[in-house]
DSSP file (Angstrom, degrees, kcal/mol; ACC not computed):
  #  RESIDUE AA STRUCTURE BP1 BP2  ACC     N-H-->O    O-->H-N    N-H-->O    O-->H-N    TCO  KAPPA ALPHA  PHI   PSI    X-CA   Y-CA   Z-CA
    1    1 A M              0   0    0      0, 0.0     0, 0.0     0, 0.0     0, 0.0   0.000 360.0 360.0 360.0 151.6  -42.3    6.7   25.8
    2    2 A S     >  -     0   0    0      1,-0.1     4,-2.4     4,-0.0     5,-0.2  -0.375 360.0-112.3 -74.3 157.5  -40.9    3.5   27.4
    3    3 A P  H  > S+     0   0    0      0, 0.0     4,-2.3     0, 0.0     5,-0.1   0.889 121.0  52.7 -58.5 -38.4  -37.9    1.7   25.8
    4    4 A F  H  > S+     0   0    0      1,-0.2     4,-2.4     2,-0.2     5,-0.2   0.933 109.4  47.4 -60.4 -47.3  -40.3   -1.2   25.0
    5    5 A A  H  > S+     0   0    0      2,-0.2     4,-2.3     1,-0.2    -1,-0.2   0.868 110.4  52.4 -59.2 -38.7  -42.8    1.2   23.3
    6    6 A D  H  X S+     0   0    0     -4,-2.4     4,-2.6     1,-0.2    -1,-0.2   0.932 109.8  49.8 -61.9 -44.5  -39.9    2.8   21.4
    7    7 A L  H  X S+     0   0    0     -4,-2.3     4,-2.6     1,-0.2    -2,-0.2   0.890 110.9  48.3 -63.7 -42.5  -38.9   -0.6   20.2
    8    8 A L  H  X S+     0   0    0     -4,-2.4     4,-2.6     2,-0.2    -1,-0.2   0.903 110.7  52.4 -61.5 -41.7  -42.4   -1.6   19.1
    9    9 A E  H  X S+     0   0    0     -4,-2.3     4,-1.0     2,-0.2    -2,-0.2   0.881 110.1  47.4 -63.2 -41.6  -42.6    1.7   17.3
   10   10 A T  H >X S+     0   0    0     -4,-2.6     4,-1.2     2,-0.2     3,-0.6   0.947 113.0  47.8 -65.2 -47.6  -39.4    1.1   15.4
   11   11 A I  H 3< S+     0   0    0     -4,-2.6     3,-0.4     1,-0.2    -2,-0.2   0.896 107.8  56.6 -59.9 -40.6  -40.3   -2.4   14.5
   12   12 A A  H 3< S+     0   0    0     -4,-2.6    -1,-0.2     1,-0.2    -2,-0.2   0.787 119.6  29.6 -62.1 -27.8  -43.7   -1.3   13.3
   13   13 A H  H << S+     0   0    0     -4,-1.0    -1,-0.2    -3,-0.6    -2,-0.2   0.436  96.0 106.4-110.8  -4.1  -42.3    1.3   10.9
   14   14 A A  S  < S-     0   0    0     -4,-1.2     2,-0.1    -3,-0.4    -4,-0.0  -0.535  71.5-116.6 -82.0 140.4  -38.9   -0.3    9.9
   15   15 A P        -     0   0    0      0, 0.0    33,-0.8     0, 0.0     2,-0.6  -0.508  33.0-120.1 -66.4 146.3  -38.3   -1.9    6.5
   16   16 A I  E     -A   47   0A   0     31,-0.1     2,-0.4    -2,-0.1    31,-0.2  -0.833  33.8-178.8 -98.4 120.1  -37.6   -5.6    6.9
   17   17 A E  E     -A   46   0A   0     29,-2.3    29,-3.5    -2,-0.6     2,-0.3  -0.943   2.6-178.9-118.5 138.2  -34.2   -6.6    5.6
   18   18 A K  E     +A   45   0A   0     -2,-0.4     2,-0.3    27,-0.2    27,-0.2  -0.977   8.4 163.1-139.8 157.2  -32.9  -10.2    5.6
   19   19 A R  E     -A   44   0A   0     25,-1.7    25,-3.3    -2,-0.3     2,-0.0  -0.982  41.1 -89.6-163.0 153.1  -29.8  -12.1    4.6
   20   20 A A  E     -A   43   0A   0     -2,-0.3     2,-0.4    23,-0.2    23,-0.3  -0.344  33.2-143.2 -68.3 152.7  -28.2  -15.4    5.1
   21   21 A V  E     +A   42   0A   0     21,-2.2    21,-0.6    33,-0.1    20,-0.3  -0.952  31.4 153.9-115.9 133.3  -25.8  -15.9    8.0
   22   22 A T        -     0   0    0     -2,-0.4     2,-0.1    19,-0.1     6,-0.1  -0.966  29.4-166.1-150.1 166.4  -22.7  -18.1    7.6
   23   23 A N    >>  -     0   0    0      4,-0.5     3,-2.1    -2,-0.3     4,-2.0  -0.604   5.6-169.6-155.9  94.1  -19.2  -18.5    9.0
   24   24 A Y  T 34 S+     0   0    0      1,-0.3     5,-0.0     2,-0.2     4,-0.0   0.620  80.5  71.5 -62.9 -15.6  -17.1  -20.8    6.8
   25   25 A S  T 34 S+     0   0    0      1,-0.1    -1,-0.3    61,-0.1    38,-0.2   0.730 113.2  25.8 -73.8 -19.4  -14.2  -21.0    9.4
   26   26 A V  T <4 S-     0   0    0     -3,-2.1     2,-0.3     1,-0.4    -2,-0.2   0.751 133.7  -4.3-111.1 -39.3  -16.5  -23.2   11.7
   27   27 A L     <  -     0   0    0     -4,-2.0    -4,-0.5    36,-0.2    -1,-0.4  -0.995  63.9-122.9-154.6 157.1  -18.9  -24.9    9.4
   28   28 A N        -     0   0    0     34,-1.0     2,-0.3    -2,-0.3    36,-0.1  -0.158  40.5 -85.0 -91.5-170.4  -19.9  -25.0    5.7
   29   29 A E    >   -     0   0    0     34,-0.1     3,-1.4     1,-0.1     4,-0.2  -0.704  30.2-132.3 -95.0 145.9  -23.2  -24.4    4.0
   30   30 A A  G >  S+     0   0    0      9,-0.4     3,-1.4    -2,-0.3     7,-1.3   0.786 105.8  64.7 -67.7 -25.9  -25.6  -27.4    3.8
   31   31 A Y  G 3  S+     0   0    0      8,-0.4    -1,-0.3     5,-0.3     7,-0.1   0.585  91.6  65.5 -75.6  -5.2  -26.2  -26.7    0.2
   32   32 A C  G <  S+     0   0    0     -3,-1.4    -1,-0.3     3,-0.1    -2,-0.2   0.513  79.2 111.8 -86.9  -7.9  -22.5  -27.5   -0.4
   33   33 A Y  S <  S-     0   0    0     -3,-1.4    32,-0.1    -4,-0.2    -3,-0.0  -0.105  85.0-111.4 -61.5 158.8  -22.9  -31.2    0.6
   34   34 A A  S    S+     0   0    0      1,-0.3    -1,-0.1     2,-0.1    -3,-0.0   0.858 124.6  35.5 -55.2 -35.9  -22.6  -34.0   -1.9
   35   35 A K  S    S-     0   0    0     -5,-0.1    -1,-0.3     2,-0.0    -2,-0.2  -0.818 106.1-140.8-114.9  88.3  -26.4  -34.4   -1.3
   36   36 A P        -     0   0    0      0, 0.0     2,-0.4     0, 0.0    -5,-0.3   0.002  11.8-153.0 -55.9 150.9  -27.3  -30.8   -0.8
   37   37 A S        -     0   0    0     -7,-1.3     2,-1.6     2,-0.1    -4,-0.1  -0.989  19.4-127.0-124.5 135.3  -29.8  -29.6    1.7
   38   38 A S        +     0   0    0     -2,-0.4     2,-0.3    -8,-0.1     0, 0.0  -0.519  67.0  87.2 -95.3  76.8  -31.7  -26.4    1.0
   39   39 A F        -     0   0    0     -2,-1.6    -9,-0.4    17,-0.0    -8,-0.4  -0.979  66.7-115.1-154.4 162.3  -31.3  -24.1    3.9
   40   40 A S        -     0   0    0     -2,-0.3    16,-0.2   -10,-0.1     3,-0.1  -0.691  28.7-119.0 -93.1 152.0  -29.0  -21.4    5.3
   41   41 A R  S    S-     0   0    0    -20,-0.3    15,-1.7    -2,-0.3     2,-0.3   0.736  91.8 -20.6 -63.6 -22.6  -27.1  -21.9    8.5
   42   42 A G  E     -AB  21  55A   0    -21,-0.6   -21,-2.2    13,-0.3     2,-0.4  -0.965  60.2-129.5-170.9 169.6  -29.0  -18.9    9.8
   43   43 A M  E     -AB  20  54A   0     11,-1.8    11,-2.8    -2,-0.3     2,-0.5  -1.000  12.0-151.6-130.9 132.8  -31.0  -15.8    8.8
   44   44 A R  E     -AB  19  53A   0    -25,-3.3   -25,-1.7    -2,-0.4     2,-0.5  -0.876   9.8-168.8-103.3 132.2  -30.5  -12.3    9.9
   45   45 A I  E     -AB  18  52A   0      7,-3.3     7,-2.3    -2,-0.5     2,-0.5  -0.972   5.8-158.4-121.8 121.8  -33.5  -10.0    9.9
   46   46 A D  E     +AB  17  51A   0    -29,-3.5   -29,-2.3    -2,-0.5     2,-0.4  -0.875  12.0 179.2-104.0 129.1  -32.9   -6.2   10.5
   47   47 A L  E >   -AB  16  50A   0      3,-3.5     3,-1.7    -2,-0.5     2,-0.3  -0.833  64.2 -70.9-124.2  87.8  -35.9   -4.2   11.7
   48   48 A G  T 3  S-     0   0    0    -33,-0.8    -1,-0.1    -2,-0.4   -37,-0.1  -0.486 119.3  -5.9  59.6-121.4  -34.5   -0.7   12.0
   49   49 A S  T 3  S+     0   0    0     -2,-0.3   109,-3.6    -3,-0.1   110,-0.8   0.246 123.8  82.7 -89.6   9.8  -32.1   -0.7   14.9
   50   50 A V  E <   -BC  47 157A   0     -3,-1.7    -3,-3.5   107,-0.3     2,-0.4  -0.962  57.3-164.9-119.7 134.1  -32.9   -4.3   15.9
   51   51 A A  E     -BC  46 156A   0    105,-3.6   105,-2.2    -2,-0.4     2,-0.4  -0.912   1.9-164.5-113.2 144.9  -31.5   -7.4   14.5
   52   52 A I  E     -BC  45 155A   0     -7,-2.3    -7,-3.3    -2,-0.4     2,-0.5  -0.992   5.3-158.6-126.1 135.3  -32.8  -10.9   14.9
   53   53 A L  E     -BC  44 154A   0    101,-2.8   101,-2.3    -2,-0.4     2,-0.6  -0.961   2.5-163.6-114.3 128.8  -30.8  -14.0   14.1
   54   54 A L  E     -BC  43 153A   0    -11,-2.8   -11,-1.8    -2,-0.5     2,-0.6  -0.922  13.4-160.9-109.5 101.1  -32.5  -17.2   13.4
   55   55 A I  E     -BC  42 152A   0     97,-2.6    97,-1.8    -2,-0.6   -13,-0.3  -0.778  14.7-131.2 -90.0 119.2  -29.8  -19.9   13.7
   56   56 A S  E     -     0   0A   0    -15,-1.7    94,-0.1    -2,-0.6    96,-0.1  -0.084  48.2 -62.4 -60.4 162.8  -30.8  -23.1   12.0
   57   57 A G  E     -     0   0A   0     94,-0.1     2,-0.4    92,-0.1    94,-0.3  -0.242  64.7-164.4 -44.1 126.5  -30.4  -26.5   13.7
   58   58 A T  E     + C   0 150A   0     92,-2.3    92,-2.4    -3,-0.2     2,-0.2  -0.936  14.0 166.2-122.8 138.2  -26.6  -26.7   14.3
   59   59 A A        -     0   0    0     -2,-0.4     2,-2.1    90,-0.2    90,-0.1  -0.586  53.6 -55.9-135.5-161.8  -24.7  -29.9   15.2
   60   60 A S  S    S+     0   0    0     88,-0.4     8,-2.7    -2,-0.2     2,-0.4  -0.519  79.3 139.5 -87.9  71.7  -21.2  -31.3   15.5
   61   61 A I  B     -F   67   0B   0     -2,-2.1     6,-0.2     6,-0.2     2,-0.1  -0.922  41.8-140.3-115.9 141.2  -20.3  -30.6   11.9
   62   62 A D    >   -     0   0    0      4,-2.9     3,-2.3    -2,-0.4   -34,-1.0  -0.322  37.1 -88.1 -92.2-179.1  -16.8  -29.3   10.8
   63   63 A E  T 3  S+     0   0    0    -36,-0.3   -36,-0.2     1,-0.3   -34,-0.1   0.646 127.8  54.1 -66.9 -10.5  -15.9  -26.7    8.2
   64   64 A N  T 3  S-     0   0    0    -38,-0.2    -1,-0.3     2,-0.2   -37,-0.1   0.350 120.6-104.7-103.4  11.4  -15.9  -29.3    5.6
   65   65 A G  S <  S+     0   0    0     -3,-2.3     2,-0.3     1,-0.3    -2,-0.1   0.632  75.7 135.3  82.1  14.1  -19.4  -30.7    6.3
   66   66 A K        -     0   0    0      1,-0.0    -4,-2.9     0, 0.0    -1,-0.3  -0.740  60.4-114.5 -96.0 142.4  -18.3  -33.8    8.1
   67   67 A S  B     -F   61   0B   0     -2,-0.3     2,-0.3    -6,-0.2    -6,-0.2  -0.536  38.2-162.0 -65.9 136.6  -19.8  -35.1   11.4
   68   68 A V        +     0   0    0     -8,-2.7    -8,-0.1    -2,-0.2    11,-0.1  -0.897  58.5  25.6-125.6 156.3  -17.2  -34.9   14.1
   69   69 A H  S >  S-     0   0    0     -2,-0.3     3,-2.1     1,-0.2     7,-0.3   0.890  76.5-163.2  61.4  43.5  -16.9  -36.6   17.6
   70   70 A I  T 3  S+     0   0    0      1,-0.3    -1,-0.2    -3,-0.2    76,-0.1  -0.353  70.5   9.1 -59.9 133.7  -18.9  -39.6   16.6
   71   71 A G  T 3  S+     0   0    0     74,-0.6     2,-0.7     1,-0.1    -1,-0.3   0.374 103.6 103.1  81.9  -1.4  -20.2  -41.5   19.6
   72   72 A D    <>  -     0   0    0     -3,-2.1     4,-2.6     1,-0.2     5,-0.2  -0.859  47.9-175.3-117.6  96.5  -19.0  -38.8   22.1
   73   73 A F  H  > S+     0   0    0     -2,-0.7     4,-2.8     1,-0.2    -1,-0.2   0.890  81.9  49.4 -57.4 -45.9  -22.0  -36.9   23.2
   74   74 A R  H  > S+     0   0    0      1,-0.2     4,-2.6     2,-0.2    -1,-0.2   0.906 112.6  47.4 -67.4 -41.0  -20.2  -34.3   25.3
   75   75 A A  H  > S+     0   0    0      2,-0.2     4,-2.3     1,-0.2    -1,-0.2   0.921 112.0  50.4 -64.9 -42.4  -17.7  -33.6   22.6
   76   76 A Q  H  X S+     0   0    0     -4,-2.6     4,-2.7    -7,-0.3    -2,-0.2   0.933 109.3  52.9 -60.8 -47.0  -20.5  -33.2   20.0
   77   77 A M  H  X S+     0   0    0     -4,-2.8     4,-2.6     1,-0.2     5,-0.2   0.923 109.6  46.9 -51.5 -51.3  -22.3  -30.9   22.5
   78   78 A R  H  X S+     0   0    0     -4,-2.6     4,-2.4     1,-0.2    -1,-0.2   0.895 112.1  49.9 -62.4 -36.0  -19.2  -28.6   22.8
   79   79 A R  H  X S+     0   0    0     -4,-2.3     4,-2.6     2,-0.2    -2,-0.2   0.916 109.6  52.7 -69.8 -38.5  -18.6  -28.5   19.0
   80   80 A T  H  X S+     0   0    0     -4,-2.7     4,-2.4     1,-0.2     5,-0.2   0.965 111.0  45.5 -61.1 -49.9  -22.3  -27.6   18.5
   81   81 A L  H  X S+     0   0    0     -4,-2.6     4,-2.1     1,-0.2    -1,-0.2   0.886 112.4  52.1 -60.6 -37.0  -22.0  -24.7   20.9
   82   82 A A  H  X S+     0   0    0     -4,-2.4     4,-1.9    -5,-0.2    -1,-0.2   0.862 107.9  51.4 -68.1 -32.5  -18.8  -23.7   19.3
   83   83 A N  H  X S+     0   0    0     -4,-2.6     4,-2.1     2,-0.2    -2,-0.2   0.917 111.2  47.4 -67.2 -42.9  -20.4  -23.7   15.9
   84   84 A I  H  X S+     0   0    0     -4,-2.4     4,-2.5     1,-0.2    -2,-0.2   0.892 110.5  53.6 -62.9 -39.5  -23.3  -21.5   17.2
   85   85 A T  H  X S+     0   0    0     -4,-2.1     4,-2.6     1,-0.2    -1,-0.2   0.887 107.4  49.8 -61.1 -44.0  -20.7  -19.2   18.8
   86   86 A G  H  X S+     0   0    0     -4,-1.9     4,-1.4     2,-0.2    -1,-0.2   0.871 111.3  49.5 -64.9 -39.9  -18.9  -18.8   15.4
   87   87 A L  H  X S+     0   0    0     -4,-2.1     4,-0.6     2,-0.2    -2,-0.2   0.922 111.4  49.2 -67.3 -41.0  -22.2  -18.0   13.7
   88   88 A L  H ><>S+     0   0    0     -4,-2.5     5,-2.3     1,-0.2     3,-1.5   0.935 109.6  50.9 -57.9 -45.8  -23.0  -15.4   16.3
   89   89 A A  H ><5S+     0   0    0     -4,-2.6     3,-1.5     1,-0.3    -1,-0.2   0.818  98.6  66.1 -66.6 -27.2  -19.6  -13.8   16.1
   90   90 A S  H 3<5S+     0   0    0     -4,-1.4    -1,-0.3     1,-0.3    -2,-0.2   0.745 107.7  42.0 -64.1 -20.9  -20.0  -13.5   12.3
   91   91 A E  T <<5S-     0   0    0     -3,-1.5    -1,-0.3    -4,-0.6    -2,-0.2   0.268 121.9-104.4-109.5   8.4  -22.8  -11.1   13.0
   92   92 A G  T < 5S+     0   0    0     -3,-1.5     2,-0.3     1,-0.3    -3,-0.2   0.777  84.8 104.6  79.4  25.4  -21.1   -9.2   15.8
   93   93 A C      < -     0   0    0     -5,-2.3    -1,-0.3    -8,-0.1     2,-0.2  -0.821  49.5-151.0-135.3 177.2  -23.1  -10.8   18.7
   94   94 A T    >   -     0   0    0     -2,-0.3     3,-2.0    -3,-0.1     4,-0.3  -0.703  44.9 -79.0-135.2-179.0  -22.6  -13.3   21.5
   95   95 A W  G >  S+     0   0    0      1,-0.3     3,-1.0    -2,-0.2    31,-0.0   0.698 120.0  73.6 -63.7 -17.5  -24.5  -15.8   23.6
   96   96 A H  G 3  S+     0   0    0      1,-0.2    -1,-0.3    30,-0.1    33,-0.1   0.724  94.9  53.3 -65.7 -20.1  -25.6  -12.8   25.7
   97   97 A D  G <  S+     0   0    0     -3,-2.0    58,-2.4    57,-0.1     2,-0.4   0.475  82.5 109.4 -92.2  -3.0  -27.9  -12.0   22.8
   98   98 A I  E <   +D  154   0A   0     -3,-1.0    56,-0.3    -4,-0.3     3,-0.1  -0.593  35.8 171.3 -71.1 123.5  -29.5  -15.3   22.7
   99   99 A V  E     +     0   0A   0     54,-2.8    34,-2.3    -2,-0.4     2,-0.3   0.639  64.5  18.3-106.4 -20.7  -33.1  -15.2   23.8
  100  100 A R  E     -De 153 133A   0     53,-1.5    53,-2.4    32,-0.2     2,-0.3  -0.996  54.0-173.2-154.3 143.3  -34.3  -18.8   22.9
  101  101 A T  E     -De 152 134A   0     32,-1.9    34,-1.4    -2,-0.3     2,-0.4  -0.981  10.6-157.3-130.0 149.9  -32.8  -22.2   22.1
  102  102 A T  E     -De 151 135A   0     49,-2.6    49,-2.6    -2,-0.3     2,-0.5  -0.992  18.7-159.3-123.6 124.4  -34.5  -25.4   20.9
  103  103 A C  E     -De 150 136A   0     32,-3.3    34,-3.2    -2,-0.4     2,-0.6  -0.907   5.7-163.2-114.8 123.2  -32.5  -28.5   21.7
  104  104 A Y  E     -De 149 137A   0     45,-3.5    45,-1.9    -2,-0.5     2,-0.5  -0.899   7.2-173.8-109.0 119.1  -32.9  -31.8   19.9
  105  105 A L  E     -De 148 138A   0     32,-3.2    34,-1.9    -2,-0.6     3,-0.4  -0.939  23.9-145.4-115.4 134.0  -31.4  -34.9   21.5
  106  106 A R  S    S+     0   0    0     41,-2.0     2,-0.4    -2,-0.5    -1,-0.2   0.918  99.8  16.7 -59.9 -45.0  -31.4  -38.3   19.8
  107  107 A D  S  > S+     0   0    0     40,-0.4     4,-2.7     1,-0.1    -1,-0.3  -0.876  70.2 179.0-129.3  97.8  -31.9  -40.1   23.1
  108  108 A I  H  > S+     0   0    0     -3,-0.4     4,-1.9    -2,-0.4     5,-0.2   0.869  80.8  54.0 -69.5 -34.6  -33.1  -37.8   25.8
  109  109 A E  H  4 S+     0   0    0      1,-0.2     4,-0.3     2,-0.2    -1,-0.2   0.927 116.8  37.3 -65.4 -42.6  -33.3  -40.3   28.5
  110  110 A R  H  4 S+     0   0    0      1,-0.2     4,-0.3     2,-0.1    -2,-0.2   0.919 128.7  30.2 -71.3 -43.6  -29.7  -41.4   28.0
  111  111 A D  H  X S+     0   0    0     -4,-2.7     4,-2.6     1,-0.2     5,-0.2   0.419  88.6  91.6-105.0  -0.5  -28.1  -38.0   27.2
  112  112 A Y  H  X S+     0   0    0     -4,-1.9     4,-3.4     1,-0.2     5,-0.2   0.910  85.9  53.6 -66.6 -37.7  -30.0  -35.4   29.1
  113  113 A E  H  > S+     0   0    0     -4,-0.3     4,-2.2    -5,-0.2    -1,-0.2   0.943 114.8  41.6 -57.1 -47.6  -27.9  -35.4   32.2
  114  114 A A  H  > S+     0   0    0     -4,-0.3     4,-2.7     2,-0.2    -1,-0.2   0.903 113.7  54.2 -64.7 -39.7  -24.7  -34.9   30.1
  115  115 A F  H  X S+     0   0    0     -4,-2.6     4,-3.2     1,-0.2     5,-0.2   0.964 111.4  44.2 -48.9 -59.5  -26.5  -32.4   27.9
  116  116 A N  H  X S+     0   0    0     -4,-3.4     4,-2.7     1,-0.2     5,-0.2   0.868 112.0  52.0 -64.2 -37.5  -27.6  -30.3   30.9
  117  117 A E  H  X S+     0   0    0     -4,-2.2     4,-2.4    -5,-0.2    -1,-0.2   0.929 113.2  44.6 -65.3 -44.5  -24.2  -30.5   32.6
  118  118 A E  H  X S+     0   0    0     -4,-2.7     4,-2.6     2,-0.2    -2,-0.2   0.936 116.3  46.8 -66.3 -43.0  -22.4  -29.3   29.4
  119  119 A R  H  X S+     0   0    0     -4,-3.2     4,-3.1    -5,-0.2     5,-0.2   0.920 111.8  49.7 -62.9 -43.6  -24.9  -26.5   28.8
  120  120 A T  H  X S+     0   0    0     -4,-2.7     4,-2.8    -5,-0.2     5,-0.2   0.951 113.4  46.3 -60.2 -49.9  -24.9  -25.4   32.4
  121  121 A A  H  X S+     0   0    0     -4,-2.4     4,-2.5    -5,-0.2    -2,-0.2   0.935 113.8  49.2 -55.3 -48.8  -20.9  -25.3   32.3
  122  122 A F  H  X S+     0   0    0     -4,-2.6     4,-2.3     2,-0.2    -2,-0.2   0.937 111.4  48.4 -60.9 -49.5  -21.0  -23.4   29.0
  123  123 A Y  H  X>S+     0   0    0     -4,-3.1     5,-2.1     1,-0.2     4,-1.2   0.905 111.8  48.9 -56.2 -43.2  -23.6  -20.9   30.2
  124  124 A K  H ><5S+     0   0    0     -4,-2.8     3,-0.7    -5,-0.2    -1,-0.2   0.927 110.0  53.0 -66.4 -40.1  -21.6  -20.2   33.4
  125  125 A E  H 3<5S+     0   0    0     -4,-2.5    -2,-0.2     1,-0.3    -1,-0.2   0.904 111.7  46.4 -56.1 -44.1  -18.4  -19.8   31.3
  126  126 A Q  H 3<5S-     0   0    0     -4,-2.3    -1,-0.3    -5,-0.1    -2,-0.2   0.632 109.7-127.5 -74.6 -17.4  -20.3  -17.3   29.2
  127  127 A G  T <<5 -     0   0    0     -4,-1.2     2,-0.3    -3,-0.7    -3,-0.2   0.825  40.0-178.0  72.0  34.1  -21.6  -15.5   32.3
  128  128 A L      < -     0   0    0     -5,-2.1    -1,-0.2     4,-0.0     3,-0.2  -0.509   6.8-174.5 -73.0 126.3  -25.2  -15.7   31.1
  129  129 A D  S    S+     0   0    0      1,-0.5     2,-0.2    -2,-0.3   -33,-0.0  -0.728  75.3  29.4-160.3 111.3  -27.9  -14.0   33.3
  130  130 A P  S    S-     0   0    0      0, 0.0    -1,-0.5     0, 0.0     3,-0.1   0.497  96.3-132.6 -78.8 164.5  -30.7  -14.4   32.6
  131  131 A L        -     0   0    0     -3,-0.2     3,-0.1    -2,-0.2    -2,-0.0  -0.477  29.9 -97.5 -78.4 154.8  -30.5  -17.7   30.8
  132  132 A P        -     0   0    0      0, 0.0   -32,-0.2     0, 0.0     2,-0.2  -0.331  38.9-102.4 -69.2 158.1  -32.2  -18.1   27.5
  133  133 A A  E     -e  100   0A   0    -34,-2.3   -32,-1.9    -3,-0.1     2,-0.3  -0.523  53.9-177.2 -72.2 152.5  -35.6  -19.6   27.2
  134  134 A S  E     -e  101   0A   0    -34,-0.2     2,-0.4    -2,-0.2   -32,-0.2  -1.000  28.4-159.6-157.8 153.0  -35.3  -23.2   26.0
  135  135 A T  E     -e  102   0A   0    -34,-1.4   -32,-3.3    -2,-0.3     2,-0.4  -0.998  13.1-151.3-135.3 136.8  -37.1  -26.4   25.0
  136  136 A G  E     +e  103   0A   0     -2,-0.4     2,-0.4   -34,-0.2   -32,-0.2  -0.940  18.7 179.3-109.8 132.8  -35.6  -29.9   24.9
  137  137 A I  E     -e  104   0A   0    -34,-3.2   -32,-3.2    -2,-0.4     2,-0.4  -0.981  29.0-130.5-133.9 139.8  -37.0  -32.4   22.5
  138  138 A Q  E     +e  105   0A   0     -2,-0.4     2,-0.3   -34,-0.2   -32,-0.2  -0.767  46.4 161.2 -81.4 131.8  -36.2  -36.1   21.7
  139  139 A A        -     0   0    0    -34,-1.9     2,-0.6    -2,-0.4    -2,-0.0  -0.998  49.4-113.9-154.0 151.6  -35.8  -36.3   17.9
  140  140 A I        -     0   0    0     -2,-0.3     2,-0.1     2,-0.0     7,-0.1  -0.827  46.4-143.1 -83.7 122.6  -34.4  -38.4   15.1
  141  141 A L        -     0   0    0     -2,-0.6     5,-0.0     5,-0.3   -36,-0.0  -0.359  21.4-103.2 -88.4 168.1  -31.7  -36.1   13.6
  142  142 A C  S    S+     0   0    0     -2,-0.1    -1,-0.1     1,-0.1    -2,-0.0   0.686 110.0  41.4 -63.5 -23.0  -30.7  -35.7    9.9
  143  143 A R  S >  S-     0   0    0      1,-0.1     3,-1.6     3,-0.1    -2,-0.2  -0.994  79.4-137.2-126.8 133.0  -27.6  -37.9   10.3
  144  144 A P  T 3  S+     0   0    0      0, 0.0    -1,-0.1     0, 0.0    -3,-0.1   0.735 102.9  57.2 -65.6 -19.5  -27.6  -41.1   12.4
  145  145 A E  T 3  S+     0   0    0    -75,-0.0   -74,-0.6     2,-0.0     2,-0.4   0.607  85.5  98.2 -85.7 -10.4  -24.3  -40.3   14.0
  146  146 A L    <   +     0   0    0     -3,-1.6    -5,-0.3     1,-0.1     3,-0.1  -0.636  44.8 179.1 -82.9 134.5  -25.5  -37.0   15.4
  147  147 A L        +     0   0    0     -2,-0.4   -41,-2.0     1,-0.3   -40,-0.4   0.610  66.2  25.2-105.4 -19.2  -26.6  -37.0   19.0
  148  148 A V  E     + D   0 105A   0    -43,-0.2   -88,-0.4   -42,-0.1     2,-0.3  -0.998  53.1 178.3-150.7 141.5  -27.5  -33.3   19.6
  149  149 A E  E     - D   0 104A   0    -45,-1.9   -45,-3.5    -2,-0.3     2,-0.4  -0.990  10.8-167.8-144.9 137.2  -28.6  -30.4   17.4
  150  150 A I  E     -CD  58 103A   0    -92,-2.4   -92,-2.3    -2,-0.3     2,-0.3  -0.987   5.6-166.1-131.1 135.1  -29.5  -26.9   18.7
  151  151 A E  E     - D   0 102A   0    -49,-2.6   -49,-2.6    -2,-0.4     2,-0.3  -0.900  16.6-166.6-115.5 157.3  -31.2  -24.0   17.0
  152  152 A A  E     -CD  55 101A   0    -97,-1.8   -97,-2.6    -2,-0.3     2,-0.4  -0.921  19.6-150.3-143.2 157.3  -31.2  -20.5   18.5
  153  153 A I  E     -CD  54 100A   0    -53,-2.4   -54,-2.8    -2,-0.3   -53,-1.5  -0.994  19.1-174.8-129.9 127.8  -32.7  -17.1   18.2
  154  154 A A  E     -CD  53  98A   0   -101,-2.3  -101,-2.8    -2,-0.4     2,-0.4  -0.912   5.1-169.1-118.9 150.6  -30.7  -13.9   19.1
  155  155 A M  E     +C   52   0A   0    -58,-2.4     2,-0.3    -2,-0.3  -103,-0.2  -0.998  15.6 156.2-136.4 139.8  -31.9  -10.4   19.3
  156  156 A F  E     -C   51   0A   0   -105,-2.2  -105,-3.6    -2,-0.4     2,-0.3  -0.991  40.1-106.9-161.0 157.8  -29.7   -7.3   19.6
  157  157 A R  E     -C   50   0A   0     -2,-0.3  -107,-0.3  -107,-0.2  -108,-0.1  -0.655  19.5-166.1 -87.2 141.2  -29.7   -3.6   18.9
  158  158 A T        +     0   0    0   -109,-3.6     2,-0.4    -2,-0.3  -108,-0.1   0.605  56.7 100.4-104.2 -15.1  -27.5   -2.3   16.1
  159  159 A D    >>  -     0   0    0   -110,-0.8     4,-1.5     1,-0.1     3,-0.5  -0.610  66.8-142.4 -80.8 130.3  -27.5    1.4   16.8
  160  160 A K  H 3>>S+     0   0    0     -2,-0.4     4,-1.8     1,-0.2     5,-0.5   0.811  96.2  57.1 -59.0 -35.6  -24.3    2.5   18.5
  161  161 A A  H 345S+     0   0    0      1,-0.2    -1,-0.2     2,-0.2    -2,-0.0   0.885 110.8  43.3 -66.5 -39.5  -25.9    5.0   20.8
  162  162 A A  H <45S+     0   0    0     -3,-0.5    -1,-0.2     1,-0.2    -2,-0.2   0.767 119.0  42.6 -78.1 -24.1  -28.3    2.3   22.4
  163  163 A T  H  <5S-     0   0    0     -4,-1.5    -2,-0.2     2,-0.2    -1,-0.2   0.685  96.3-133.2 -93.7 -20.7  -25.7   -0.4   22.7
  164  164 A G  T  <5 +     0   0    0     -4,-1.8     2,-0.3     1,-0.3    -3,-0.1   0.598  63.9 130.4  73.7  12.0  -22.8    1.7   23.9
  165  165 A K      <       0   0    0     -5,-0.5    -1,-0.3    -6,-0.2    -2,-0.2  -0.727 360.0 360.0 -99.0 146.2  -20.5    0.0   21.4
  166  166 A E              0   0    0     -2,-0.3    -1,-0.1    -3,-0.1    -6,-0.1   0.319 360.0 360.0-114.9 360.0  -18.3    1.9   19.0
């Protein structure tokens, strides 16, 4: 059987386990806010030897739940990427495991050039090839001071034999 067929076979017969993903050293939980919001920073789904991370929309929020870098799009973008990096690291994976992002910009006409420059530089720094699939959307974000929010999906194998990791 091909590796893809093996993966489909594993998924078809694997129990589905899920749990919340968090990393308090980079950002807090939304349900800890003064006005709580009912979602997890991410969800990990294990299907046999394959894990899927669904990272919720992540923005320039610090470990205390405060918006940071107000008015500075590039700094907000870098903090957003760092927050996602921290969430990935908490599950033992990296940007190399990201397969898709959805990127929300408050003002896509004003900020897309800076967004794309920051994203391109970050992806080059990470050595990503291939690049994740992605969609960019203009949106009103949950806090008026936030300029960018990104959600991500990562997939990776968890069996040591297949990953070559010990």
